[in-house]
N, C-alpha and C positions, 0 to 999 in steps of 0.2 A: 198684312192685308195689302194686296196690290191695288193701286189707284191708277185710273186711266184718265187721260185728258184728251180733249178733242180740239175745239176751236179756241183761239186766244184773242182777247182784246188787248191791244197795246196802248196803254195810256201813260202819259208822263205828267205828273203834277208837281208844281213848284210852289212852296209856301215861303214867303219872304216878309220880314219886318220892314223892308225897304221897298219903295216903289221902283219897278224896273225902269231903267233909263232908256234913252233912245237906242243904246247898244243892246238890242234884243238878242237873246241867245239863238244860235243856229239849231235847227232840228231837221230830222230826216224828212224828205219830201212826202212820205206817207202820212205825216202828221198835220194836224190843224191846230192853230193856237186859239185859246180862249181863256177867260179869267173867271174867278169867283171872288166876289167882293166881300162875302160874309161866310161864316161857318155854316149857316143855314143852307146856303146855296151848295156848298160842298156836301153836306149831309144828304140833301135832296138828290144829288147825283149818285151818291153811294146807294141810296135806296132803289134807284133805277137799275144799277149795274149788279150789285152783290147778289140779290136773290137768284138771278139767272146764272151768275158765275158759280155759285155754290150748289145749284140744282137741289134746292130744298134741303140742304144740309147733308145730303148723301154723297154727291159727286159733283165737284165744281166743274163748270163748263169752260170758263175762260178767266183769264187774269190780265194784269196790266202792269207796266212800270209806272211808278208814281214818285214824285219828289216833293218834299217839303223843305223849305230853306228858312233858317232862322238868322240870328245876328251874325255879323262878320267880325274879323279880327285882323290885326296887323302882323305881317310876316317879316321878321327881322332878316337882314342879309346874312348869308352864310359866312361864318368866320373862317379864317385860316386855321388849320389844325396843326398844332406843334407835335412833332413826333419825339418820343423819348426812347427808352430802351425797347428792344424788340419784345413784343408780347402778343398773345393771341387776341385778335379781334374777331367778332362773329363774321363769318363769310357772308357778305352782303352783296346785293346786286348794284345799288347806286351809292357812289361814294358819299360819305357823310350823312347818309340816311340809315340809321341803325335798324336792325330787326331783332325782335325778341328771341331769346334762346333759353335753354335749360342750364347752360353753364356760361359763366363770365369770369373775367379777372380784370382787376385794375392795376395789376403788378404787385400790389401789397397783400391782397387777399384773393382767395379763390371762392367763388360763389357757385353753388351747385344745387339744383333741385333733385332731391332724393325721393323718387317716386314711391318707393316701398316704405319710406318713413313719412311720406307726405309732408315734407319739410324742405325749406331752403336752408342749407347748411353753409356757414361762413367759416373758413379756416384760414390760418396764417399761411401765406405763400411760402415762407422759409421753413417752417417746422410742421405744418399740417395740423397744428393744435387747433381744436375747435374753439372758436370764439363765441359764436352765437348761432342759435337755431330759430328760424322763423316757422312756426307751425302753420300749416295750411289746412283749412277746414276740409273734411273728407268728401264733401259734396262738390268740391271744386275739381274740374278736369281741364286738360289742355293747359296746364300751368307753364308759364314762361315769364321771363322778366328782362328788364334793362338795368344797367348801372349808368347813371347820368349825374355827373357832379357829385353832390352829397346825398343823392337819393337812389334807392332801389325801387323800381316801378314794377309791380306784380300785375300780370294779366292772366285771366282765367275765365272759364264758364262755370257758373253755379247752377246746379240742378236742384229743383224743388219738387217734392212729392205732390202729385196732382190728386187731390182727394175726390174731386167730382169732375170727371173728364168732360161730360156733356154740357156742363154749365160754367166751365172755367176756360177762359181764353187761353189758347195754346201757348202764346208767347210768355205767359206768366209762369210757365214751368221751367224756363231757363232765363238766367240773368247773366249779363256780362259784368265782370269785375275788373276794375283798375284801382289798385291800391298803391299809395305812395308811402314809403318808409324813409325816415331820416337816418342816414348811416354816418353822420359826422363823427359820432362816438360809437364805434363798432361794438363796443361792449354794452352799449345801452341803446340798441335800435328801438325806434319808436314809430308807431303808425301815426301819420299826420293827416291822411285823407283816404277815404274809401268811397269809390263811385260805383253804383250799381244801376245797370240799365236793362230794360226788358230786351230779351233776345240772347242768342248765343254769340260768343266772340268769334268772328271770322278771321280777322287779321289786324295787325297794328304796324305802325312805323313811328320812328322817333328821330326828328331832326337834331343836328348838333346844337341848335339853338334851344333845345328843350321842348319844342312844340311837338305834341303827339297827335297822330291821326289814328283813330280806331274805327274799324268797320264791324258792325254788329248785325247779325242776321236773325230774322224772326219768321218762321214758317207761318204762312197766312192761310191756314186751311179753312177757316170760317170766322166770321165776325162774332163778337160776343152774342150769346143767345140767352133768352130767358128760360127756355126749356127745350129739351130734345124730344123728338117724336119718332116713332117706329112707322116707316112707310107702309108696312103690311097691316097696320091697325087703322082704326078710324080716329086716331088722335088728331088734334088740329095741327096745322102747319107750324113750324118753329117761329118763335118771335125773336127777331134780331134787334140788337141794340146798335144803332148807327150813329150814336153821338160821337163827335170828334174827340171828346175827352177820353173815351174808351178805346178808340181806334189808334190814337197816337200814343206810342210807347212813352213810358214814364221813366224818370231818373231819380234816384235817391243819392244825395250827396252828403256824406258824413265827414265832418272836419273835426280834428282833435287838437286842442291847444290848452295848455295849463291845466291838464287833467279834466277838461271839459269837452263834451261832445255836442256839436250842433248838427241837426239833420234838416236838409231841405229836400222836399219832395215836389216834383212838378212834371208836367208834360215836356217832352223834348222840344216840341215846336208849337207854333200857333198858326191856325189856319187863316187868320185875318190877312187879307191882301194876297190870297192864293191865286196862282196862275196855273194853267194846265196845258198840256199838249196831248190832243186826242187824235187817233188815227182816222183817216178818211174812211168813209163807209165801205168802199170797195175793198179795203184791206182787212176788214174785221175778221174774216174767216180764213185768212191766209196763214196764220201762225198759231202754234200751240206753245204756251208759255207758262212756266211755273211761277206764280206770283209769290214773292217773299218780301217781307218788310225789312229793308236794310237801312240802318242808321249809320251816318258818318259823323263822328265827333272830333273836334279839334280843341285843344287847350294847351296852355303853357305849364309844363310840369315844374318849372323852376319857381313858380309863384304858388305858395301853398294854397291860397284861396282864389286862384285865378278863375275867371269866368269860362264857361264851356259853351262853345258854338256847335251847332249841329245842323245836319241835313238828313232827310229821310228819303230813301228811294224804295218804292215798292217794286222791287226787282230782285231777281235771284242774285245772291252774293257769290259770284264766281271769283276768278282771279283778279287781283288788283295790281296796279303798277303805280308807283309814286316817285315823282321827281321833285326838285326844288321849286318847280313852277306849276305842277299839275298833279291831280289825283285822278286816276282812271279806274273805273269799276266796270267789270264785264258781267254779262248774264247770258245764259244759254237759251236759245229759241229753236223750235222745230218748225219747218216750213212745209206746207201742203200735207199735213197729217191726215190720215183717214182712219175711220173706225169701222169695224164690221161686227156683226152678231154671229153667234153660233148657229150653224145650219140646223133646220128641223131634224129631229131624231138622231142628232150627232152628240157625242160625248166630248165636251170641252172643259178645259180647266177653268175658264172664265167665260161668262156670257158675252163679254165684249173683248175684242182684240184691237189693240192700238198699233197702227202701222205708221211710224214716223217716216217722214220724207228726208229731206236734207237738213243738216244742222246749220245754225247761224249763231252769231254772237252779237248781242247788243252792247255797244261801247258807250258808256257815259263819261264825259270829261268834265272836271271841275278845275278851273284855273286859280292859282294862288298869286296874288300881287302883294305889294307892300301895304295895301290898305284893306283888302278883303279876299274872300274866297267866293267864287261865283260859278254857277252852273253854266256850261258852254254849249254842249250839244249831246244828243244821243244819235248813234249811227249804227246801222246794221252792216255787218260783214259776214261773208260766208265762212262756214266751218267753226271749229271750237279750238281755243288755245290749249296747249298741253299744261303749262304752268306759268309762273310769273316771268320766267326767262324767255317766254314766247313773245314778250312785249318790251317796247323800248321807245324812248323819245329822243330824237336827234337834237342837235344844237339850234335848229331853226324852229323847234316846236312841233315838228311832224311826228305823228304817232305811227310806229311800225308794229304790226302784229302778225305772227305766224299762226295759222290755224290748219286743222285737218278736217276733211270731209270723210267720215267713215261710212262706207256703203259696201254692199255685197250684191253680186249678180249670180244667184245660185250659189255655188261653192267658190266663186272667183272673187277675190278681194279687189274692189274697184276704188279703194280709198285714194285720196290725193291730198297733197299739202299745198297751201296757198299763202302768199305774202300780200298784205294790203298796207298801203301807206295813206294816212289821213292827214290833211293839213290842219293848222290850229283851229280852223272853223268847222272841221268835221267832214269836209269834202274828201272823198276818195280820189286822190290824184294819180295813183298808179297801183298796179297789182301784178303779181306773178302767179297765175293760176296753174293748177294741174302739175305741180312739181312731183316727180317720182310717182306716177300713177301705179296703183297696186301695191304700194309700200306703206309701212306704218311710220308716222312721225315719232321720233325717239328723243331728240334734244335739239336745242338751238342756243346760240349766243350772239348777241349784238356787241360788236367792239368797234367803236368809231363808225365809219362809213361802210363797214362790212358786216355781213350776216353769215355765220357758220351754222349749217343745218345738217342734221343727221336723220336719215330715214333707214328703214330696214325691211327686207323680206328674207333673203338668204345671205346677202352681203351688206356691208355698211357703206353706203355712199356718203361721203362728207362733201357737201356742196359749199362752195365759196361764192357768195353773192355780193356784187358791188352795189352800194346804196349812195354813192357820191352824188348822183343826180336822183333826187327823191322822186322825180316824175318818170324816171326810166331805169328801174333796177334791172340788173343783168346777172345771169349766172355765168361766172367766169370759168369755173372748172368743177369737176367732181372727182373725188378719190374713192375708189372701191377697194375695200379690204374686208376680211372675214370679221364677223361679230358686229357690235354696235356700241356706241357710247350713249349713256343716259344723262351725263352731265359733262359740260365743256368749261374749262377754266383757262384764262389767259396766262401765258408764261412768256414774259418779255414782250417785245414789240411784234414778233413774227412767229410765235409758236403757241400751240394749244396743248393742254393736257386733257385727255378724255378718259373717263372711267365708265365702264359698262360691263358687258358680258362678251366673252368669247363664245363661239357657237360651233356646232358640228352637226353633220347629217347622220342620223341613226340608221339602223338596219331596215327601217320601214320607209326611209326616204324623207323623214321629217327633220326640219331644222330645230335644234334645241339648244338651250343655254348649256355651256360646258365649263363654266367657272368665271371668275372675275378677271377682267383684263384692264390694264392701264396703258394708254397709248400716248405717244408724243408726236404731234403733227408739226411739220415745218410748212408755214404758209407764206414765207417771204416771197416766193415766186407764185403769184396767184394763178399763173397759167400751168404750173406744174407742182401742186402741193404734194408733199411726201410724208410718209410715216417714218420718222427717224428712229424710233425705238418702241418696243412693246414688252410687257411682262404679264404673264398669266399667274393667277393665284387660285389654287384649288381646282376642283372639278365641279360637275353638275351638283347643284344643291348649295353651293357656296353663296354667301351674301355679305352685304355691307350696308349700313345705314346711309353711307354716302351715295349709294346708287340712286336713292330717291329723296334724300335730304342733304342739300349742299352744305348745310351748317356742320355736318359731320366730316366734311372735306376740309382738312386743315393744311394749308400751304405755308411753310416757314420759308419765306423768300430769302432771308439772309443766309440760311444754311442750305437752300435748294433741296429741302426735304418735304416730302408729302407724307402726312400722318393719317392713317386710316384704321378704324376699327373693322375687323373682318371676322367672319365665321367661315372657316375653310373645311371643306369636305373632300375626301378622296373617294372615288367610286369606280365601279367596273360593271361590265355585263358578264354574267356567268354563262356556262355552256347551254343553259336552258333559256337564254335570252331574258333573264330576269335581272332587273336593276338592283345592284347591291351597294349600299353605303359602307365603305370599308373603314373609314375613320373620320373623326370630326374633332375640331379644336377651335378655340376662340382666341384671337390675338389683337394687339395693336401693332400694325406693320409700319415700319419706317422705310420709305423708298427715296433713294438719292436720285435726283433728276438733273442731268446736265443738258446742254443744248443738243446733244447727240446720243444720250444713253439713259437707261433706267436700270437701277440695280437695287436689290434689297439689302438694307444695312443692318436691321435688327428686328426682332419680334419681342413683344412684351405680353405677358398674360397675368391674370389675377386668379386663375383657377388651377387646381391640381386634381386630376382625375386618376382613377386607379390604373396602374400599369401591370398588375397581376390579378389573378382570380382571388377575390376577397371572400371572407366568411359571409358578408351580407349578400354577395352575389349567389353563393351556394345556397343560402337560406331562401333567397328569392326563387331560385330555380327548383328547389325541392318541392314547393307547393304545386308546381306544374307537372313535375315528374311523378308525383304521387297522385294519381288520378282516380284512385279507387273510390273516393267519396263523390266523384262526379261534379264537383263544384266548378271545375275549370274546363270541362269538356275534353276535347281532343286537341285543341289548339295549344301551341307552345311557342314562345318567342324564339327567334333563331339563336339568341345568345345562350339558350339553355340546351341546344342540341349538341350531339356529340361532335367534337372537334371545333367548337366555337372558340373564338378569340376574344381577348379583352376589349378589342376595338368594337366588336359587335355590341357588347354590353354598353360601352360608352356612347355609341351612336344612339342607341335606344333610350338612354337615360340622361342625355346631355341636359335636358330641361331641369334636372336637379341642381345644375350649376348656373342657371340663368341669372341669378342675383349677383353673380360674380363676373358676368360679362362686362367687358370694357365697351362703353357706349360712346364716350366722347374723349377728346384729347385737348389739352391746353399746353401752352409753353410760356415761360417768362425767362428770356435770355437763355441761360444754359440749363434751366430747370424744365423738366418734362413731366406733365401731370396726366395720368390715366385715370379715368373716372368711370365707375360703375355704380350699381344700385346699393352695393354693400361696402364699397371701398373707394377712397381716393389715395392714389399711390404717387410718390414723388421719386423721380430718378433724374440723373443728368444725362445729357447727350453724350458725354465722354464715357459714361458707364451706365448705359440704359438698362442692363440686365441686373443691376445691383441697387435695389430700392434703398433710399436713405431715410425715408419716412413713410409711414402708412397711417391712415385714419380709417378705422373700421366703423361701420354703422350696423346697428341691430336692425334686422328686418322686422319692423313693428307692424302690428295690425291695428290701425286706427279706425277701420271701417265700422260704422255704427256709432261712433263717438264723435259727433261734430264738434269742432273747436269754435267757441264763441268769439265774437269780434275782439273782445278785450283780453283774450288769452292768445297772444301772438308769438311770444318768445319764451325761450327757456335757456 
């Protein structure tokens, strides 16, 4: 069911167990500051706003950003990291701030989330012998984890069956899970703590100190109601429950020690001492905003029973950026939206049409000091960020964000890309608007005082932007080459590796992707950047997880090797101008990259597909060729037609081998690990095509059989 939104109220609320000091947070000029001394005052305000916002339970009219702030914590200084033998670390954005992933290694063991088994499997790094399996409940999704000291930290979203939709608050159908496992004795892994919070898990970060930040999102479609009503009937209006105890998400904290379990259930925050930031009346109708309840949690994972600090922002949980000093949360907003109704006697798909104007992003900043975490500001910037790599904080605490304004004028793309720089107080001190008008923002990377930016329409302009003077950013140069990069990775002090798509113009004059390409850029001379080398992999239809997930991009610095999982397709256009997939295969590709060259070194695969016509193929085609019973009509797959090749069959049936696809890569010194849903394979860099150990997994079906909390390992 489509939902349409019109006018937005932008409200920001702060709940704090401490009285605000004279250092009052900064806020956008559109806002006005006010306070609530009691929960009753807060609930009274909700009663005035929510009925209009949710339009009698059928269609909400406006929403707002809100913040609740609880107790504070102390942030320890960042320690120096000692490097040992070369091994894979998760490809992260900010040094020493880890990001959750589905594969990890500590050099001694390999940890892998096997989705089809619904388990985290721990194997010996030397032999691949399975040591332990951590069973994951089947109603958990988005499973990822950290390895920190002697703990494995699981993160996931838990889905709960909603038995009574209309009387059950939406956020109670999803719970965020953070579970801590003691892995000091890998053969006897034990669950020490399980935290469950209302809402779905949006993102997490883990400091080297063991302090975790978790962002949890709860769609806020309606407040709790006593009963639902049908607007077409004469039933009474819905009765809402505005009590703060029901509107504030709850947390369930289970701790396990000496075979005993203790459970603490409480609300995340307290509304006592609440402050708020409300928009000025003249700004109420200017924005459309999707209100979502977002919780920000912080706690020390190195302490088994450490206290949990929290903040709640009623704001859409968009991209986040985390540094050692700040946590930034973004939310999308639409400005000057309009609605129209279906004309009389016209046939419309919907009685209402929503016409958004320009996109905006609301940026919330939270500062981290040695004594506390504190809300600092909310600020609007034009456009929307592409991903987390669109944001960065420089050494002076200035926040840099790249956004794109997507818009069309008839059939003409009028999109543009923008750079905004905010000082630590939230004031926009500079901007670069309207970069590459009519082109789509594809990737960006902040490295020191430079921004490397890629846009695309028919060619790939790589922009080099100088940020040394935060108040006066300058475009130094742009390099135009075919194709575009979706991810940029630093290589030494003056080079970049880009992975993206090659492109070509088809017979209709349209630009289309033509395969994966890896480029090496030389940016030592910012007035004359060059592409030093490039390699193309496959044709149209080829793909790699690294194109949209930087964690699948594995750079072995010591060996100058790029390791990528890829699915490569060869293709062609026949004489009738019909696109044909000629062959397909799945690999892990190793690329050697020097300062001036890119060369393929090896390919590894886990699958073995037919190379000749098999009996199974003949049997499959026989049912189509024998059409006298009429069960299959007149259609026949191309691999059953006269003159068909084995490649045609493999292209059409490649999904049969998807469990054997290599999805991720790890390394520990000379050992190379390729990981899929049914196998972990070990080979060496000296003999990458000769596996020395294999651990196979059965593709089990645990669906419908949830794992209780006390059945965690096998």
